Every structure is written in structure tokens, then in C-alpha cells.
N, CA, C, O and the ligand as a Tripos MOL2 file, in Angstrom:
@<TRIPOS>MOLECULE
protein
  257   255    65     0     0
PROTEIN
NO_CHARGES

@<TRIPOS>ATOM
      1 N          21.0970    6.0070  -23.8620 N.3       1 MET1
      2 CA         19.6680    5.8080  -23.7210 C.3       1 MET1
      3 C          19.4360    5.5290  -22.2890 C.2       1 MET1
      4 O          20.0660    4.6480  -21.7050 O.2       1 MET1
      5 N          18.4620    6.3300  -21.6610 N.am      2 ALA2
      6 CA         18.2040    6.0750  -20.3060 C.3       2 ALA2
      7 C          17.1720    4.8950  -20.0790 C.2       2 ALA2
      8 O          16.1330    4.7780  -20.7280 O.2       2 ALA2
      9 N          17.5730    4.0640  -19.1110 N.am      3 ILE3
     10 CA         16.7200    2.9930  -18.7460 C.3       3 ILE3
     11 C          15.7950    3.3550  -17.6270 C.2       3 ILE3
     12 O          16.2520    3.7650  -16.5610 O.2       3 ILE3
     13 N          14.4900    3.2160  -17.8340 N.am      4 LYS4
     14 CA         13.6540    3.5580  -16.8750 C.3       4 LYS4
     15 C          13.5340    2.4540  -15.8440 C.2       4 LYS4
     16 O          13.2070    1.3190  -16.1900 O.2       4 LYS4
     17 N          13.7940    2.7700  -14.5720 N.am      5 LYS5
     18 CA         13.7160    1.6920  -13.6170 C.3       5 LYS5
     19 C          12.4760    2.0550  -12.6970 C.2       5 LYS5
     20 O          12.2380    3.1970  -12.3070 O.2       5 LYS5
     21 N          11.7680    1.0060  -12.4220 N.am      6 ARG6
     22 CA         10.6060    1.2140  -11.6230 C.3       6 ARG6
     23 C          11.2330    1.2010  -10.1800 C.2       6 ARG6
     24 O          12.0610    0.3570   -9.8360 O.2       6 ARG6
     25 N          10.7550    2.2350   -9.3400 N.am      7 VAL7
     26 CA         11.4130    2.2120   -8.0170 C.3       7 VAL7
     27 C          10.3030    1.8470   -6.9650 C.2       7 VAL7
     28 O           9.2570    2.4850   -6.8440 O.2       7 VAL7
     29 N          10.5980    0.9100   -6.3290 N.am      8 ILE8
     30 CA          9.7980    0.4990   -5.2580 C.3       8 ILE8
     31 C          10.3400    1.2640   -3.8800 C.2       8 ILE8
     32 O          11.5010    1.1130   -3.5020 O.2       8 ILE8
     33 N           9.5210    1.9790   -3.2690 N.am      9 ASP9
     34 CA         10.0990    2.6740   -2.1180 C.3       9 ASP9
     35 C           9.8220    2.0260   -0.8260 C.2       9 ASP9
     36 O          10.3300    2.5130    0.1850 O.2       9 ASP9
     37 N           9.0560    0.9580   -0.7410 N.am     10 TYR10
     38 CA          8.6840    0.1930    0.4380 C.3      10 TYR10
     39 C           8.2310    0.9760    1.6370 C.2      10 TYR10
     40 O           8.4080    0.5910    2.7930 O.2      10 TYR10
     41 N           7.6120    2.1430    1.2840 N.am     11 THR11
     42 CA          6.9420    2.8980    2.4060 C.3      11 THR11
     43 C           5.5910    2.0600    2.6990 C.2      11 THR11
     44 O           4.7980    1.6780    1.8380 O.2      11 THR11
     45 N           5.4930    1.8550    4.0950 N.am     12 LYS12
     46 CA          4.3940    1.2570    4.6750 C.3      12 LYS12
     47 C           3.2650    2.2070    4.9300 C.2      12 LYS12
     48 O           3.4750    3.3670    5.2850 O.2      12 LYS12
     49 N           2.1340    1.7420    4.7580 N.am     13 TYR13
     50 CA          0.9420    2.7240    5.0880 C.3      13 TYR13
     51 C           0.0450    1.9470    5.9860 C.2      13 TYR13
     52 O          -0.3010    0.7780    5.8130 O.2      13 TYR13
     53 N          -0.3370    2.8460    7.1030 N.am     14 MET14
     54 CA         -1.2450    2.1290    8.1080 C.3      14 MET14
     55 C          -2.7890    2.7810    7.9730 C.2      14 MET14
     56 O          -3.0040    3.9720    7.7500 O.2      14 MET14
     57 N          -3.6560    1.9100    8.1270 N.am     15 CYS15
     58 CA         -5.0880    2.3100    8.2270 C.3      15 CYS15
     59 C          -5.2940    3.1150    9.4020 C.2      15 CYS15
     60 O          -4.9060    2.6850   10.4880 O.2      15 CYS15
     61 N          -5.8430    4.1980    9.3120 N.am     16 LYS16
     62 CA         -6.0460    5.1130   10.6350 C.3      16 LYS16
     63 C          -7.1820    4.4850   11.5230 C.2      16 LYS16
     64 O          -7.3240    4.7240   12.7220 O.2      16 LYS16
     65 N          -7.8840    3.7390   10.8520 N.am     17 LYS17
     66 CA         -9.1720    3.2940   11.6420 C.3      17 LYS17
     67 C          -9.0040    1.8560   12.2150 C.2      17 LYS17
     68 O          -9.5790    1.5620   13.2630 O.2      17 LYS17
     69 N          -8.2610    0.9930   11.5810 N.am     18 CYS18
     70 CA         -8.0480   -0.3750   12.2540 C.3      18 CYS18
     71 C          -6.6400   -0.7340   12.5610 C.2      18 CYS18
     72 O          -6.3810   -1.7040   13.2740 O.2      18 CYS18
     73 N          -5.7520    0.0030   12.0550 N.am     19 GLY19
     74 CA         -4.3930   -0.1820   12.2160 C.3      19 GLY19
     75 C          -3.7200   -1.1830   11.2690 C.2      19 GLY19
     76 O          -2.5890   -1.6260   11.4660 O.2      19 GLY19
     77 N          -4.5410   -1.5220   10.1710 N.am     20 PHE20
     78 CA         -3.9490   -2.4840    9.2170 C.3      20 PHE20
     79 C          -2.7960   -1.8910    8.6940 C.2      20 PHE20
     80 O          -2.7920   -0.6800    8.4760 O.2      20 PHE20
     81 N          -1.7160   -2.6560    8.4390 N.am     21 LEU21
     82 CA         -0.4530   -2.1590    7.9110 C.3      21 LEU21
     83 C          -0.3580   -2.7420    6.4740 C.2      21 LEU21
     84 O          -0.3600   -3.9570    6.2760 O.2      21 LEU21
     85 N          -0.2700   -1.7830    5.4400 N.am     22 TYR22
     86 CA          0.0620   -2.2230    4.1400 C.3      22 TYR22
     87 C           1.5150   -2.1900    3.8280 C.2      22 TYR22
     88 O           2.1610   -1.1490    3.9400 O.2      22 TYR22
     89 N           2.0380   -3.3110    3.4390 N.am     23 ASP23
     90 CA          3.6040   -3.4570    3.2930 C.3      23 ASP23
     91 C           3.7930   -3.7920    1.7730 C.2      23 ASP23
     92 O           3.3500   -4.8290    1.2800 O.2      23 ASP23
     93 N           4.4940   -2.8270    1.0530 N.am     24 PRO24
     94 CA          4.5660   -3.0940   -0.4420 C.3      24 PRO24
     95 C           5.3830   -4.4190   -0.6680 C.2      24 PRO24
     96 O           5.2540   -5.0250   -1.7320 O.2      24 PRO24
     97 N           6.1360   -4.8290    0.2180 N.am     25 LYS25
     98 CA          6.8000   -6.1490    0.0050 C.3      25 LYS25
     99 C           5.9010   -7.2870   -0.2790 C.2      25 LYS25
    100 O           6.1870   -8.1430   -1.1160 O.2      25 LYS25
    101 N           4.8540   -7.2970    0.3920 N.am     26 TYR26
    102 CA          3.8820   -8.4330    0.3110 C.3      26 TYR26
    103 C           2.6930   -8.0670   -0.5690 C.2      26 TYR26
    104 O           2.1230   -8.9360   -1.2290 O.2      26 TYR26
    105 N           2.3090   -6.7810   -0.5870 N.am     27 GLY27
    106 CA          1.0210   -6.3800   -1.3510 C.3      27 GLY27
    107 C          -0.1800   -6.9280   -0.6200 C.2      27 GLY27
    108 O          -0.1450   -7.2500    0.5670 O.2      27 GLY27
    109 N          -1.2050   -7.0130   -1.3660 N.am     28 ASP28
    110 CA         -2.5050   -7.5710   -0.5870 C.3      28 ASP28
    111 C          -3.0840   -8.4870   -1.5790 C.2      28 ASP28
    112 O          -3.9370   -8.1270   -2.3910 O.2      28 ASP28
    113 N          -2.5940   -9.7100   -1.4980 N.am     29 GLN29
    114 CA         -2.9230  -10.8090   -2.4010 C.3      29 GLN29
    115 C          -4.4080  -11.1330   -2.4820 C.2      29 GLN29
    116 O          -4.9210  -11.4850   -3.5450 O.2      29 GLN29
    117 N          -5.0250  -11.0220   -1.4620 N.am     30 GLU30
    118 CA         -6.4400  -11.2180   -1.3180 C.3      30 GLU30
    119 C          -7.1950  -10.3060   -2.1480 C.2      30 GLU30
    120 O          -8.2780  -10.6620   -2.6110 O.2      30 GLU30
    121 N          -6.7050   -9.1330   -2.3800 N.am     31 SER31
    122 CA         -7.3180   -8.0950   -3.1780 C.3      31 SER31
    123 C          -6.5780   -7.8850   -4.5960 C.2      31 SER31
    124 O          -6.7280   -6.8320   -5.2150 O.2      31 SER31
    125 N          -5.7700   -8.9360   -5.0840 N.am     32 ASN32
    126 CA         -5.1270   -8.8580   -6.2540 C.3      32 ASN32
    127 C          -4.0930   -7.8290   -6.4210 C.2      32 ASN32
    128 O          -3.7850   -7.4160   -7.5390 O.2      32 ASN32
    129 N          -3.5180   -7.3820   -5.2770 N.am     33 VAL33
    130 CA         -2.4620   -6.3040   -5.2960 C.3      33 VAL33
    131 C          -1.1610   -7.1840   -5.1560 C.2      33 VAL33
    132 O          -0.8880   -7.7880   -4.1190 O.2      33 VAL33
    133 N          -0.4000   -7.2020   -6.2670 N.am     34 ASN34
    134 CA          0.8270   -7.9500   -6.2330 C.3      34 ASN34
    135 C           1.8930   -7.4900   -5.2460 C.2      34 ASN34
    136 O           1.9880   -6.3050   -4.9260 O.2      34 ASN34
    137 N           2.6640   -8.4050   -4.7860 N.am     35 PRO35
    138 CA          3.9550   -7.9420   -3.9360 C.3      35 PRO35
    139 C           4.7280   -6.9460   -4.8210 C.2      35 PRO35
    140 O           4.6590   -6.9540   -6.0500 O.2      35 PRO35
    141 N           5.4420   -6.1210   -4.1250 N.am     36 LEU36
    142 CA          6.2310   -5.0710   -4.6070 C.3      36 LEU36
    143 C           5.4210   -4.0400   -5.3980 C.2      36 LEU36
    144 O           5.8870   -3.5380   -6.4210 O.2      36 LEU36
    145 N           4.2320   -3.7310   -4.9350 N.am     37 THR37
    146 CA          3.3730   -2.5720   -5.4230 C.3      37 THR37
    147 C           3.4080   -1.5530   -4.3720 C.2      37 THR37
    148 O           3.0240   -1.7910   -3.2270 O.2      37 THR37
    149 N           3.9160   -0.2930   -4.7940 N.am     38 ASN38
    150 CA          3.8160    0.7730   -3.9560 C.3      38 ASN38
    151 C           2.2550    1.2670   -3.4770 C.2      38 ASN38
    152 O           1.2700    0.9460   -4.1430 O.2      38 ASN38
    153 N           2.1790    1.8980   -2.5280 N.am     39 PHE39
    154 CA          0.8580    2.1080   -1.9510 C.3      39 PHE39
    155 C           0.1760    3.0670   -3.0170 C.2      39 PHE39
    156 O          -1.0280    3.0020   -3.2650 O.2      39 PHE39
    157 N           0.9970    3.9150   -3.5960 N.am     40 ASN40
    158 CA          0.3390    4.9310   -4.5570 C.3      40 ASN40
    159 C          -0.0580    4.2790   -5.9440 C.2      40 ASN40
    160 O          -0.8230    4.7970   -6.7580 O.2      40 ASN40
    161 N           0.5590    3.1010   -6.0800 N.am     41 GLU41
    162 CA          0.0990    2.3960   -7.4040 C.3      41 GLU41
    163 C          -1.0460    1.4210   -7.2310 C.2      41 GLU41
    164 O          -1.5060    0.8240   -8.2040 O.2      41 GLU41
    165 N          -1.5520    1.2370   -5.8950 N.am     42 ILE42
    166 CA         -2.8240    0.4920   -5.7330 C.3      42 ILE42
    167 C          -3.9280    1.2120   -6.3170 C.2      42 ILE42
    168 O          -3.9630    2.4370   -6.2040 O.2      42 ILE42
    169 N          -4.9540    0.5000   -7.0100 N.am     43 PRO43
    170 CA         -6.0520    1.3200   -7.5440 C.3      43 PRO43
    171 C          -6.7770    2.0990   -6.4610 C.2      43 PRO43
    172 O          -6.8980    1.6590   -5.3180 O.2      43 PRO43
    173 N          -7.2730    3.3100   -6.8720 N.am     44 ASP44
    174 CA         -7.9580    4.0490   -5.9480 C.3      44 ASP44
    175 C          -9.2770    3.4830   -5.2980 C.2      44 ASP44
    176 O          -9.7890    3.9990   -4.3040 O.2      44 ASP44
    177 N          -9.7890    2.3660   -5.9500 N.am     45 ASP45
    178 CA        -10.9540    1.7800   -5.3270 C.3      45 ASP45
    179 C         -10.7470    0.6990   -4.3880 C.2      45 ASP45
    180 O         -11.6620    0.0610   -3.8660 O.2      45 ASP45
    181 N          -9.3980    0.5000   -4.1760 N.am     46 TRP46
    182 CA         -8.9570   -0.4730   -3.1960 C.3      46 TRP46
    183 C          -9.3430    0.0180   -1.7190 C.2      46 TRP46
    184 O          -9.2200    1.1770   -1.3220 O.2      46 TRP46
    185 N          -9.8390   -1.0800   -0.9640 N.am     47 LYS47
    186 CA        -10.2460   -0.7930    0.3400 C.3      47 LYS47
    187 C          -9.4190   -1.5750    1.3480 C.2      47 LYS47
    188 O          -8.8380   -2.6120    1.0280 O.2      47 LYS47
    189 N          -9.3780   -1.0660    2.5570 N.am     48 CYS48
    190 CA         -8.8240   -1.7260    3.6270 C.3      48 CYS48
    191 C          -9.4080   -3.1610    3.7840 C.2      48 CYS48
    192 O         -10.6060   -3.2950    4.0320 O.2      48 CYS48
    193 N          -8.4930   -4.3570    3.6310 N.am     49 PRO49
    194 CA         -9.1140   -5.6020    3.7870 C.3      49 PRO49
    195 C          -9.6600   -5.9410    5.1300 C.2      49 PRO49
    196 O         -10.3990   -6.9200    5.2390 O.2      49 PRO49
    197 N          -9.3610   -5.2220    6.1440 N.am     50 ILE50
    198 CA         -9.9100   -5.4120    7.4940 C.3      50 ILE50
    199 C         -11.1830   -4.6800    7.7320 C.2      50 ILE50
    200 O         -12.1880   -5.3070    8.0660 O.2      50 ILE50
    201 N         -11.1960   -3.3450    7.5730 N.am     51 CYS51
    202 CA        -12.3830   -2.5290    7.8510 C.3      51 CYS51
    203 C         -13.0040   -1.8150    6.7200 C.2      51 CYS51
    204 O         -13.9840   -1.0940    6.9060 O.2      51 CYS51
    205 N         -12.4910   -1.9790    5.5850 N.am     52 ASN52
    206 CA        -13.2420   -1.6220    4.3290 C.3      52 ASN52
    207 C         -12.9970   -0.0250    4.0580 C.2      52 ASN52
    208 O         -13.6870    0.5360    3.2070 O.2      52 ASN52
    209 N         -12.0590    0.6580    4.7530 N.am     53 SER53
    210 CA        -11.8270    2.0780    4.6180 C.3      53 SER53
    211 C         -11.1660    2.3370    3.3060 C.2      53 SER53
    212 O         -10.4950    1.4670    2.7510 O.2      53 SER53
    213 N         -11.3520    3.5330    2.8040 N.am     54 ASP54
    214 CA        -10.7730    3.9860    1.6790 C.3      54 ASP54
    215 C          -9.2950    4.2140    1.7280 C.2      54 ASP54
    216 O          -8.7350    4.3220    2.8190 O.2      54 ASP54
    217 N          -8.6140    4.2940    0.5670 N.am     55 LYS55
    218 CA         -7.1970    4.6340    0.6220 C.3      55 LYS55
    219 C          -6.9100    5.8830    1.2270 C.2      55 LYS55
    220 O          -5.7830    6.0680    1.6860 O.2      55 LYS55
    221 N          -7.7900    6.7780    1.2920 N.am     56 THR56
    222 CA         -7.5240    8.1320    1.8790 C.3      56 THR56
    223 C          -7.4920    8.0710    3.4490 C.2      56 THR56
    224 O          -7.0850    8.9980    4.1510 O.2      56 THR56
    225 N          -7.9320    6.9650    3.8820 N.am     57 ASP57
    226 CA         -7.8630    6.8410    5.3750 C.3      57 ASP57
    227 C          -6.5190    6.1460    5.9180 C.2      57 ASP57
    228 O          -6.3640    5.8120    7.0930 O.2      57 ASP57
    229 N          -5.6470    5.9920    4.9800 N.am     58 PHE58
    230 CA         -4.3160    5.4770    5.2290 C.3      58 PHE58
    231 C          -3.3730    6.4900    5.4630 C.2      58 PHE58
    232 O          -3.5410    7.5360    4.8360 O.2      58 PHE58
    233 N          -2.3780    6.4050    6.2590 N.am     59 GLU59
    234 CA         -1.2650    7.4370    6.3270 C.3      59 GLU59
    235 C           0.0720    6.6250    6.4300 C.2      59 GLU59
    236 O           0.1540    5.4400    6.7510 O.2      59 GLU59
    237 N           1.0640    7.4280    6.1170 N.am     60 VAL60
    238 CA          2.3370    6.8220    6.0730 C.3      60 VAL60
    239 C           2.7580    6.2710    7.4730 C.2      60 VAL60
    240 O           2.6280    6.9540    8.4890 O.2      60 VAL60
    241 N           3.2610    5.0240    7.4810 N.am     61 PHE61
    242 CA          3.5890    4.4730    8.6200 C.3      61 PHE61
    243 C           5.2170    4.6060    8.8220 C.2      61 PHE61
    244 O           6.0490    4.2020    8.0100 O.2      61 PHE61
    245 N           5.4850    5.2270   10.0160 N.am     62 THR62
    246 CA          6.9840    5.3990   10.2300 C.3      62 THR62
    247 C           7.4540    4.7110   11.5360 C.2      62 THR62
    248 O           6.6990    4.7160   12.5080 O.2      62 THR62
    249 N           8.5740    4.1660   11.5940 N.am     63 HIS63
    250 CA          9.0980    3.6230   12.7420 C.3      63 HIS63
    251 C           9.6480    4.9450   13.5020 C.2      63 HIS63
    252 O          10.2400    5.8010   12.8450 O.2      63 HIS63
    253 N           9.4540    5.0930   14.8280 N.am     64 LEU64
    254 CA         10.1160    6.0860   15.5360 C.3      64 LEU64
    255 C          11.1620    5.4590   16.4820 C.2      64 LEU64
    256 O          11.8570    6.1790   17.1990 O.2      64 LEU64
    257 ZN         -8.7170   -0.4930    8.2560 Zn       65 ZN65
@<TRIPOS>BOND
     1     1     2 1
     2     2     3 1
     3     3     4 2
     4     3     5 am
     5     5     6 1
     6     6     7 1
     7     7     8 2
     8     7     9 am
     9     9    10 1
    10    10    11 1
    11    11    12 2
    12    11    13 am
    13    13    14 1
    14    14    15 1
    15    15    16 2
    16    15    17 am
    17    17    18 1
    18    18    19 1
    19    19    20 2
    20    19    21 am
    21    21    22 1
    22    22    23 1
    23    23    24 2
    24    23    25 am
    25    25    26 1
    26    26    27 1
    27    27    28 2
    28    27    29 am
    29    29    30 1
    30    30    31 1
    31    31    32 2
    32    31    33 am
    33    33    34 1
    34    34    35 1
    35    35    36 2
    36    35    37 am
    37    37    38 1
    38    38    39 1
    39    39    40 2
    40    39    41 am
    41    41    42 1
    42    42    43 1
    43    43    44 2
    44    43    45 am
    45    45    46 1
    46    46    47 1
    47    47    48 2
    48    47    49 am
    49    49    50 1
    50    50    51 1
    51    51    52 2
    52    51    53 am
    53    53    54 1
    54    54    55 1
    55    55    56 2
    56    55    57 am
    57    57    58 1
    58    58    59 1
    59    59    60 2
    60    59    61 am
    61    61    62 1
    62    62    63 1
    63    63    64 2
    64    63    65 am
    65    65    66 1
    66    66    67 1
    67    67    68 2
    68    67    69 am
    69    69    70 1
    70    70    71 1
    71    71    72 2
    72    71    73 am
    73    73    74 1
    74    74    75 1
    75    75    76 2
    76    75    77 am
    77    77    78 1
    78    78    79 1
    79    79    80 2
    80    79    81 am
    81    81    82 1
    82    82    83 1
    83    83    84 2
    84    83    85 am
    85    85    86 1
    86    86    87 1
    87    87    88 2
    88    87    89 am
    89    89    90 1
    90    90    91 1
    91    91    92 2
    92    91    93 am
    93    93    94 1
    94    94    95 1
    95    95    96 2
    96    95    97 am
    97    97    98 1
    98    98    99 1
    99    99   100 2
   100    99   101 am
   101   101   102 1
   102   102   103 1
   103   103   104 2
   104   103   105 am
   105   105   106 1
   106   106   107 1
   107   107   108 2
   108   107   109 am
   109   109   110 1
   110   110   111 1
   111   111   112 2
   112   111   113 am
   113   113   114 1
   114   114   115 1
   115   115   116 2
   116   115   117 am
   117   117   118 1
   118   118   119 1
   119   119   120 2
   120   119   121 am
   121   121   122 1
   122   122   123 1
   123   123   124 2
   124   123   125 am
   125   125   126 1
   126   126   127 1
   127   127   128 2
   128   127   129 am
   129   129   130 1
   130   130   131 1
   131   131   132 2
   132   131   133 am
   133   133   134 1
   134   134   135 1
   135   135   136 2
   136   135   137 am
   137   137   138 1
   138   138   139 1
   139   139   140 2
   140   139   141 am
   141   141   142 1
   142   142   143 1
   143   143   144 2
   144   143   145 am
   145   145   146 1
   146   146   147 1
   147   147   148 2
   148   147   149 am
   149   149   150 1
   150   150   151 1
   151   151   152 2
   152   151   153 am
   153   153   154 1
   154   154   155 1
   155   155   156 2
   156   155   157 am
   157   157   158 1
   158   158   159 1
   159   159   160 2
   160   159   161 am
   161   161   162 1
   162   162   163 1
   163   163   164 2
   164   163   165 am
   165   165   166 1
   166   166   167 1
   167   167   168 2
   168   167   169 am
   169   169   170 1
   170   170   171 1
   171   171   172 2
   172   171   173 am
   173   173   174 1
   174   174   175 1
   175   175   176 2
   176   175   177 am
   177   177   178 1
   178   178   179 1
   179   179   180 2
   180   179   181 am
   181   181   182 1
   182   182   183 1
   183   183   184 2
   184   183   185 am
   185   185   186 1
   186   186   187 1
   187   187   188 2
   188   187   189 am
   189   189   190 1
   190   190   191 1
   191   191   192 2
   192   191   193 am
   193   193   194 1
   194   194   195 1
   195   195   196 2
   196   195   197 am
   197   197   198 1
   198   198   199 1
   199   199   200 2
   200   199   201 am
   201   201   202 1
   202   202   203 1
   203   203   204 2
   204   203   205 am
   205   205   206 1
   206   206   207 1
   207   207   208 2
   208   207   209 am
   209   209   210 1
   210   210   211 1
   211   211   212 2
   212   211   213 am
   213   213   214 1
   214   214   215 1
   215   215   216 2
   216   215   217 am
   217   217   218 1
   218   218   219 1
   219   219   220 2
   220   219   221 am
   221   221   222 1
   222   222   223 1
   223   223   224 2
   224   223   225 am
   225   225   226 1
   226   226   227 1
   227   227   228 2
   228   227   229 am
   229   229   230 1
   230   230   231 1
   231   231   232 2
   232   231   233 am
   233   233   234 1
   234   234   235 1
   235   235   236 2
   236   235   237 am
   237   237   238 1
   238   238   239 1
   239   239   240 2
   240   239   241 am
   241   241   242 1
   242   242   243 1
   243   243   244 2
   244   243   245 am
   245   245   246 1
   246   246   247 1
   247   247   248 2
   248   247   249 am
   249   249   250 1
   250   250   251 1
   251   251   252 2
   252   251   253 am
   253   253   254 1
   254   254   255 1
   255   255   256 2
@<TRIPOS>SUBSTRUCTURE
     1 MET1         2 RESIDUE 1 A MET
     2 ALA2         6 RESIDUE 1 A ALA
     3 ILE3        10 RESIDUE 1 A ILE
     4 LYS4        14 RESIDUE 1 A LYS
     5 LYS5        18 RESIDUE 1 A LYS
     6 ARG6        22 RESIDUE 1 A ARG
     7 VAL7        26 RESIDUE 1 A VAL
     8 ILE8        30 RESIDUE 1 A ILE
     9 ASP9        34 RESIDUE 1 A ASP
    10 TYR10       38 RESIDUE 1 A TYR
    11 THR11       42 RESIDUE 1 A THR
    12 LYS12       46 RESIDUE 1 A LYS
    13 TYR13       50 RESIDUE 1 A TYR
    14 MET14       54 RESIDUE 1 A MET
    15 CYS15       58 RESIDUE 1 A CYS
    16 LYS16       62 RESIDUE 1 A LYS
    17 LYS17       66 RESIDUE 1 A LYS
    18 CYS18       70 RESIDUE 1 A CYS
    19 GLY19       74 RESIDUE 1 A GLY
    20 PHE20       78 RESIDUE 1 A PHE
    21 LEU21       82 RESIDUE 1 A LEU
    22 TYR22       86 RESIDUE 1 A TYR
    23 ASP23       90 RESIDUE 1 A ASP
    24 PRO24       94 RESIDUE 1 A PRO
    25 LYS25       98 RESIDUE 1 A LYS
    26 TYR26      102 RESIDUE 1 A TYR
    27 GLY27      106 RESIDUE 1 A GLY
    28 ASP28      110 RESIDUE 1 A ASP
    29 GLN29      114 RESIDUE 1 A GLN
    30 GLU30      118 RESIDUE 1 A GLU
    31 SER31      122 RESIDUE 1 A SER
    32 ASN32      126 RESIDUE 1 A ASN
    33 VAL33      130 RESIDUE 1 A VAL
    34 ASN34      134 RESIDUE 1 A ASN
    35 PRO35      138 RESIDUE 1 A PRO
    36 LEU36      142 RESIDUE 1 A LEU
    37 THR37      146 RESIDUE 1 A THR
    38 ASN38      150 RESIDUE 1 A ASN
    39 PHE39      154 RESIDUE 1 A PHE
    40 ASN40      158 RESIDUE 1 A ASN
    41 GLU41      162 RESIDUE 1 A GLU
    42 ILE42      166 RESIDUE 1 A ILE
    43 PRO43      170 RESIDUE 1 A PRO
    44 ASP44      174 RESIDUE 1 A ASP
    45 ASP45      178 RESIDUE 1 A ASP
    46 TRP46      182 RESIDUE 1 A TRP
    47 LYS47      186 RESIDUE 1 A LYS
    48 CYS48      190 RESIDUE 1 A CYS
    49 PRO49      194 RESIDUE 1 A PRO
    50 ILE50      198 RESIDUE 1 A ILE
    51 CYS51      202 RESIDUE 1 A CYS
    52 ASN52      206 RESIDUE 1 A ASN
    53 SER53      210 RESIDUE 1 A SER
    54 ASP54      214 RESIDUE 1 A ASP
    55 LYS55      218 RESIDUE 1 A LYS
    56 THR56      222 RESIDUE 1 A THR
    57 ASP57      226 RESIDUE 1 A ASP
    58 PHE58      230 RESIDUE 1 A PHE
    59 GLU59      234 RESIDUE 1 A GLU
    60 VAL60      238 RESIDUE 1 A VAL
    61 PHE61      242 RESIDUE 1 A PHE
    62 THR62      246 RESIDUE 1 A THR
    63 HIS63      250 RESIDUE 1 A HIS
    64 LEU64      254 RESIDUE 1 A LEU
    65 ZN65       257 GROUP 0 **** ****
């Protein structure tokens, strides 16, 4: 029997408007997003804690 494992990908997302960085390792405790929550698991009505932008204003943050 296959055991379903929840995968945390630790992809960080950055707000395009204010530069706020969402890190799945820490979540967003002020908005009741638990640590180890992938960005795509955050409710769609979540807003940037700094500038109140929608999730759609975030993009994948990559270290170059
Ligand atoms: Zn923002």
C-alpha cells in the first residue's frame, strides 16, 4: 500500500509590489498560515501582510 506523503517544496515566493518574501519554513503566523505550508496551499484570499496584495501578485523567488 502506498503511503501518501505530503511534500513541502520550500519554494519561496516574493511579493512583486513590496518585496515581502513568503518562506514556507515559517509560514505567516500573523495570518494563521502554519509553518511548512507551501505557497500554493495558502487560501486564495490570503493577502500580503505588508502591502495587502493578492496571491497573484507573488512570483517564485529564486537565488541567482
Ligand atoms: Zn506586498
